[in-house]
py3Dmol code that shows the C-alpha trace and the ligand (Angstrom):
import py3Dmol

protein = """\
ATOM      1  CA  MET A   1    -169.112 -29.014  64.262  1.00  0.00           C
ATOM      2  CA  LYS A   2    -167.743 -32.458  63.596  1.00  0.00           C
ATOM      3  CA  SER A   3    -166.335 -31.409  60.305  1.00  0.00           C
ATOM      4  CA  ILE A   4    -164.645 -28.272  61.732  1.00  0.00           C
ATOM      5  CA  GLY A   5    -163.067 -30.523  64.326  1.00  0.00           C
ATOM      6  CA  SER A   6    -161.704 -32.963  61.743  1.00  0.00           C
ATOM      7  CA  ILE A   7    -160.444 -30.087  59.585  1.00  0.00           C
ATOM      8  CA  PHE A   8    -158.681 -28.680  62.625  1.00  0.00           C
ATOM      9  CA  LEU A   9    -157.176 -32.101  63.307  1.00  0.00           C
ATOM     10  CA  SER A  10    -155.884 -32.480  59.746  1.00  0.00           C
ATOM     11  CA  VAL A  11    -154.398 -29.036  59.830  1.00  0.00           C
ATOM     12  CA  ALA A  12    -152.677 -29.861  63.144  1.00  0.00           C
ATOM     13  CA  ILE A  13    -151.364 -33.118  61.818  1.00  0.00           C
ATOM     14  CA  ALA A  14    -150.112 -31.309  58.634  1.00  0.00           C
ATOM     15  CA  ILE A  15    -148.293 -28.788  60.670  1.00  0.00           C
ATOM     16  CA  LEU A  16    -146.771 -31.358  62.864  1.00  0.00           C
ATOM     17  CA  MET A  17    -145.495 -33.406  59.858  1.00  0.00           C
ATOM     18  CA  VAL A  18    -143.900 -30.314  58.252  1.00  0.00           C
ATOM     19  CA  ALA A  19    -142.354 -29.334  61.564  1.00  0.00           C
ATOM     20  CA  CYS A  20    -140.992 -32.773  62.387  1.00  0.00           C
ATOM     21  CA  GLY A  21    -140.025 -33.855  58.852  1.00  0.00           C
ATOM     22  CA  GLY A  22    -138.574 -30.577  57.673  1.00  0.00           C
ATOM     23  CA  SER A  23    -136.502 -29.489  60.700  1.00  0.00           C
ATOM     24  CA  GLY A  24    -133.623 -31.930  60.445  1.00  0.00           C
ATOM     25  CA  LYS A  25    -133.098 -31.475  56.769  1.00  0.00           C
ATOM     26  CA  LYS A  26    -133.379 -27.699  56.936  1.00  0.00           C
ATOM     27  CA  ASP A  27    -130.839 -27.465  59.643  1.00  0.00           C
ATOM     28  CA  LYS A  28    -128.350 -29.549  57.739  1.00  0.00           C
ATOM     29  CA  GLY A  29    -128.804 -27.383  54.721  1.00  0.00           C
ATOM     30  CA  LYS A  30    -128.217 -24.266  56.712  1.00  0.00           C
ATOM     31  CA  PHE A  31    -125.100 -25.358  58.536  1.00  0.00           C
ATOM     32  CA  ALA A  32    -123.336 -27.729  56.162  1.00  0.00           C
ATOM     33  CA  PRO A  33    -120.772 -26.142  53.913  1.00  0.00           C
ATOM     34  CA  PRO A  34    -122.064 -25.622  50.345  1.00  0.00           C
ATOM     35  CA  THR A  35    -122.520 -29.271  49.336  1.00  0.00           C
ATOM     36  CA  LYS A  36    -121.438 -31.026  46.230  1.00  0.00           C
ATOM     37  CA  ALA A  37    -124.171 -32.380  43.964  1.00  0.00           C
ATOM     38  CA  LYS A  38    -125.828 -35.314  45.590  1.00  0.00           C
ATOM     39  CA  PRO A  39    -124.117 -38.652  45.004  1.00  0.00           C
ATOM     40  CA  LEU A  40    -124.982 -40.518  41.948  1.00  0.00           C
ATOM     41  CA  THR A  41    -126.991 -43.731  41.978  1.00  0.00           C
ATOM     42  CA  TYR A  42    -125.385 -46.939  40.794  1.00  0.00           C
ATOM     43  CA  GLU A  43    -127.334 -46.693  37.509  1.00  0.00           C
ATOM     44  CA  GLU A  44    -126.326 -43.017  36.942  1.00  0.00           C
ATOM     45  CA  ALA A  45    -122.637 -43.741  37.784  1.00  0.00           C
ATOM     46  CA  VAL A  46    -122.492 -46.729  35.460  1.00  0.00           C
ATOM     47  CA  ALA A  47    -124.006 -44.668  32.638  1.00  0.00           C
ATOM     48  CA  ASP A  48    -121.380 -41.991  33.436  1.00  0.00           C
ATOM     49  CA  TRP A  49    -118.522 -44.466  33.798  1.00  0.00           C
ATOM     50  CA  LYS A  50    -116.040 -42.597  31.570  1.00  0.00           C
ATOM     51  CA  ASN A  51    -115.884 -39.822  34.240  1.00  0.00           C
ATOM     52  CA  GLN A  52    -115.787 -42.192  37.248  1.00  0.00           C
ATOM     53  CA  LYS A  53    -112.228 -42.397  38.581  1.00  0.00           C
ATOM     54  CA  GLY A  54    -113.219 -43.973  41.946  1.00  0.00           C
ATOM     55  CA  LEU A  55    -111.694 -43.165  45.346  1.00  0.00           C
ATOM     56  CA  GLY A  56    -108.140 -43.809  46.223  1.00  0.00           C
ATOM     57  CA  PRO A  57    -104.587 -42.904  45.399  1.00  0.00           C
ATOM     58  CA  ILE A  58    -104.899 -43.045  41.691  1.00  0.00           C
ATOM     59  CA  LYS A  59    -105.887 -39.755  40.033  1.00  0.00           C
ATOM     60  CA  HIS A  60    -104.601 -40.178  36.523  1.00  0.00           C
ATOM     61  CA  VAL A  61    -103.268 -43.076  34.426  1.00  0.00           C
ATOM     62  CA  GLU A  62    -101.695 -42.577  31.003  1.00  0.00           C
ATOM     63  CA  LEU A  63    -102.223 -45.588  28.664  1.00  0.00           C
ATOM     64  CA  GLY A  64     -99.939 -46.205  25.746  1.00  0.00           C
ATOM     65  CA  GLU A  65     -99.325 -49.254  23.654  1.00  0.00           C
ATOM     66  CA  ILE A  66     -99.891 -52.437  25.596  1.00  0.00           C
ATOM     67  CA  ASP A  67     -96.654 -53.554  27.184  1.00  0.00           C
ATOM     68  CA  PRO A  68     -96.568 -57.435  27.047  1.00  0.00           C
ATOM     69  CA  GLU A  69     -93.954 -57.776  29.662  1.00  0.00           C
ATOM     70  CA  LEU A  70     -95.844 -55.645  32.177  1.00  0.00           C
ATOM     71  CA  ALA A  71     -99.028 -57.584  31.297  1.00  0.00           C
ATOM     72  CA  LYS A  72     -97.351 -60.909  31.960  1.00  0.00           C
ATOM     73  CA  LYS A  73     -96.265 -59.640  35.336  1.00  0.00           C
ATOM     74  CA  GLY A  74     -99.818 -58.581  35.915  1.00  0.00           C
ATOM     75  CA  GLU A  75    -101.151 -61.912  34.996  1.00  0.00           C
ATOM     76  CA  GLU A  76     -98.826 -63.647  37.513  1.00  0.00           C
ATOM     77  CA  ILE A  77    -100.002 -61.351  40.237  1.00  0.00           C
ATOM     78  CA  TYR A  78    -103.562 -61.916  39.269  1.00  0.00           C
ATOM     79  CA  VAL A  79    -103.198 -65.673  39.230  1.00  0.00           C
ATOM     80  CA  LEU A  80    -101.600 -65.555  42.648  1.00  0.00           C
ATOM     81  CA  LYS A  81    -103.749 -63.023  44.449  1.00  0.00           C
ATOM     82  CA  CYS A  82    -107.123 -62.633  42.664  1.00  0.00           C
ATOM     83  CA  THR A  83    -108.291 -65.968  41.356  1.00  0.00           C
ATOM     84  CA  ALA A  84    -109.707 -67.102  44.724  1.00  0.00           C
ATOM     85  CA  CYS A  85    -112.529 -64.787  43.842  1.00  0.00           C
ATOM     86  CA  HIS A  86    -112.126 -63.840  40.071  1.00  0.00           C
ATOM     87  CA  ALA A  87    -111.962 -65.968  36.921  1.00  0.00           C
ATOM     88  CA  PRO A  88    -110.659 -64.071  33.904  1.00  0.00           C
ATOM     89  CA  ASP A  89    -113.884 -64.678  31.779  1.00  0.00           C
ATOM     90  CA  LYS A  90    -116.718 -65.776  34.003  1.00  0.00           C
ATOM     91  CA  GLU A  91    -118.324 -64.567  37.232  1.00  0.00           C
ATOM     92  CA  LYS A  92    -117.068 -66.229  40.453  1.00  0.00           C
ATOM     93  CA  LEU A  93    -117.330 -64.434  43.818  1.00  0.00           C
ATOM     94  CA  GLY A  94    -116.725 -61.233  41.935  1.00  0.00           C
ATOM     95  CA  PRO A  95    -117.135 -60.211  38.225  1.00  0.00           C
ATOM     96  CA  ALA A  96    -114.812 -61.222  35.350  1.00  0.00           C
ATOM     97  CA  PRO A  97    -112.431 -58.631  34.320  1.00  0.00           C
ATOM     98  CA  THR A  98    -112.831 -59.496  30.570  1.00  0.00           C
ATOM     99  CA  GLY A  99    -114.135 -56.441  28.800  1.00  0.00           C
ATOM    100  CA  ILE A 100    -113.613 -54.204  31.879  1.00  0.00           C
ATOM    101  CA  MET A 101    -111.771 -51.519  29.848  1.00  0.00           C
ATOM    102  CA  GLU A 102    -115.137 -50.901  28.157  1.00  0.00           C
ATOM    103  CA  ARG A 103    -116.981 -50.254  31.359  1.00  0.00           C
ATOM    104  CA  ARG A 104    -114.480 -48.742  33.838  1.00  0.00           C
ATOM    105  CA  THR A 105    -111.689 -46.198  33.622  1.00  0.00           C
ATOM    106  CA  PRO A 106    -108.085 -47.223  34.381  1.00  0.00           C
ATOM    107  CA  GLU A 107    -108.140 -44.985  37.446  1.00  0.00           C
ATOM    108  CA  TRP A 108    -111.295 -46.576  38.778  1.00  0.00           C
ATOM    109  CA  ILE A 109    -109.953 -50.054  38.272  1.00  0.00           C
ATOM    110  CA  MET A 110    -106.603 -49.379  40.020  1.00  0.00           C
ATOM    111  CA  ASN A 111    -108.416 -47.596  42.911  1.00  0.00           C
ATOM    112  CA  MET A 112    -110.750 -50.664  43.235  1.00  0.00           C
ATOM    113  CA  ILE A 113    -107.599 -52.903  43.475  1.00  0.00           C
ATOM    114  CA  LEU A 114    -105.788 -50.614  45.991  1.00  0.00           C
ATOM    115  CA  ASN A 115    -108.702 -49.295  48.004  1.00  0.00           C
ATOM    116  CA  PRO A 116    -111.541 -51.854  47.741  1.00  0.00           C
ATOM    117  CA  GLU A 117    -113.039 -51.145  51.210  1.00  0.00           C
ATOM    118  CA  GLU A 118    -113.599 -47.447  50.685  1.00  0.00           C
ATOM    119  CA  MET A 119    -114.769 -48.109  47.131  1.00  0.00           C
ATOM    120  CA  ALA A 120    -117.403 -50.525  48.375  1.00  0.00           C
ATOM    121  CA  MET A 121    -118.653 -47.967  50.967  1.00  0.00           C
ATOM    122  CA  LYS A 122    -118.409 -44.690  49.228  1.00  0.00           C
ATOM    123  CA  ASP A 123    -118.031 -45.095  45.466  1.00  0.00           C
ATOM    124  CA  PRO A 124    -121.452 -45.232  43.653  1.00  0.00           C
ATOM    125  CA  ILE A 125    -120.388 -48.042  41.370  1.00  0.00           C
ATOM    126  CA  GLY A 126    -118.560 -49.829  44.111  1.00  0.00           C
ATOM    127  CA  ARG A 127    -121.602 -49.574  46.440  1.00  0.00           C
ATOM    128  CA  GLY A 128    -123.873 -50.965  43.826  1.00  0.00           C
ATOM    129  CA  MET A 129    -121.604 -53.835  43.119  1.00  0.00           C
ATOM    130  CA  LEU A 130    -121.406 -54.718  46.807  1.00  0.00           C
ATOM    131  CA  VAL A 131    -125.135 -54.996  46.909  1.00  0.00           C
ATOM    132  CA  LYS A 132    -125.049 -57.251  43.849  1.00  0.00           C
ATOM    133  CA  TYR A 133    -122.151 -59.550  44.885  1.00  0.00           C
ATOM    134  CA  ASN A 134    -122.690 -59.290  48.561  1.00  0.00           C
ATOM    135  CA  THR A 135    -118.984 -59.753  49.248  1.00  0.00           C
ATOM    136  CA  VAL A 136    -116.488 -57.004  50.109  1.00  0.00           C
ATOM    137  CA  MET A 137    -113.520 -57.408  47.838  1.00  0.00           C
ATOM    138  CA  ALA A 138    -110.424 -58.172  49.867  1.00  0.00           C
ATOM    139  CA  ASN A 139    -107.544 -55.721  49.893  1.00  0.00           C
ATOM    140  CA  GLN A 140    -104.678 -57.896  48.552  1.00  0.00           C
ATOM    141  CA  GLY A 141    -102.016 -55.222  49.583  1.00  0.00           C
ATOM    142  CA  LEU A 142    -100.794 -54.698  46.101  1.00  0.00           C
ATOM    143  CA  THR A 143     -98.368 -51.843  45.430  1.00  0.00           C
ATOM    144  CA  GLU A 144     -99.401 -49.220  42.894  1.00  0.00           C
ATOM    145  CA  GLU A 145     -96.753 -50.746  40.563  1.00  0.00           C
ATOM    146  CA  ASP A 146     -98.394 -54.210  40.902  1.00  0.00           C
ATOM    147  CA  ALA A 147    -101.943 -52.685  40.440  1.00  0.00           C
ATOM    148  CA  ARG A 148    -100.665 -51.028  37.246  1.00  0.00           C
ATOM    149  CA  ALA A 149     -99.319 -54.351  35.973  1.00  0.00           C
ATOM    150  CA  VAL A 150    -102.647 -56.149  36.680  1.00  0.00           C
ATOM    151  CA  LEU A 151    -104.400 -53.248  34.770  1.00  0.00           C
ATOM    152  CA  GLU A 152    -101.972 -54.000  31.808  1.00  0.00           C
ATOM    153  CA  TYR A 153    -103.022 -57.674  31.968  1.00  0.00           C
ATOM    154  CA  PHE A 154    -106.674 -56.635  31.975  1.00  0.00           C
ATOM    155  CA  ARG A 155    -106.089 -54.685  28.759  1.00  0.00           C
ATOM    156  CA  THR A 156    -105.112 -57.934  27.067  1.00  0.00           C
ATOM    157  CA  LEU A 157    -108.288 -59.845  27.945  1.00  0.00           C
TER     158      LEU A 157
END
"""
ligand_1 = """\
43
HEC
C -112.324 -62.103 48.603
C -112.644 -62.178 47.241
C -111.838 -61.226 46.308
C -110.500 -61.119 46.018
C -109.423 -61.930 46.666
C -110.422 -60.160 45.045
N -111.630 -59.637 44.598
Fe -111.923 -58.261 43.164
N -113.848 -58.231 43.579
C -114.506 -59.092 44.506
C -115.925 -58.850 44.516
C -116.929 -59.572 45.391
C -116.130 -57.737 43.664
C -117.458 -57.009 43.379
C -117.476 -55.733 44.118
C -117.784 -55.911 45.646
O -118.708 -56.758 45.866
O -117.165 -55.256 46.430
C -114.764 -57.430 43.078
C -114.633 -56.496 42.136
C -113.438 -56.262 41.465
C -113.249 -55.370 40.358
C -114.319 -54.484 39.687
C -114.861 -55.237 38.561
C -115.843 -54.606 37.675
O -116.417 -55.230 36.819
O -116.084 -53.421 37.950
C -111.900 -55.362 40.029
C -111.272 -54.582 39.007
C -111.368 -56.398 40.823
N -112.220 -56.862 41.711
C -110.004 -56.767 40.780
C -109.367 -57.586 41.604
C -107.893 -57.933 41.622
C -106.964 -57.302 40.669
C -107.717 -58.742 42.708
C -106.396 -59.287 43.133
C -105.330 -58.348 43.416
C -108.984 -59.040 43.299
N -109.955 -58.305 42.692
C -109.120 -59.807 44.389
C -113.870 -60.069 45.300
C -112.595 -60.302 45.359
"""
view = py3Dmol.view(width=600, height=400)
view.addModel(protein, "pdb")
view.setStyle({"model": 0}, {"cartoon": {"style": "trace"}})
view.addModel(ligand_1, "xyz")
view.setStyle({"model": 1}, {"stick": {}})
view.zoomTo()
view.show()
């Protein structure tokens, strides 16, 4: 009799767990519009960096030959507005931009400069970096033109 009682108890608990655990998720699945694939983890997004454009106003950047004038303008902006937290070639409060063209797309970089708050909250790479650096990058209020100049400077590093 004891054992039947405990079997009954485990069944009851199992039913309860399924009922409680499952209901929320199931409802979401039913009523949410057909959802996109689940967001990438930081590691997956880093591995897929060539397809990661970030979130923000920049959808497509065409890169030609490096324009030294534009790069120089970008360096000036960078020294003025970014070096509180970034050094060109070593970690400071944030990572160094040296070699960034080999790990981020131009679109992602410009979106990070122009839209750092949303990138830190919603972009898989941005979120992972926030965890690592534990500082939200400050929006320095650059125009798209300025951000493009800084990108050109990054290409020279
Ligand atoms: C308040 C400090 C701060 C300032 C000012 C700042 N950043 Fe950042 N930046 C960070 C931090 C911290 C990160 C790492 C991501 C995070 O934690 O949100 C970062 C990340 C980045 C990244 C991504 C780097 C990578 O390896 O993926 C780029 C690009 C960047 N910053 C560019 C800039 C530029 C350009 C400026 C100036 C216009 C600037 N940042 C100003 C703190 C700052």
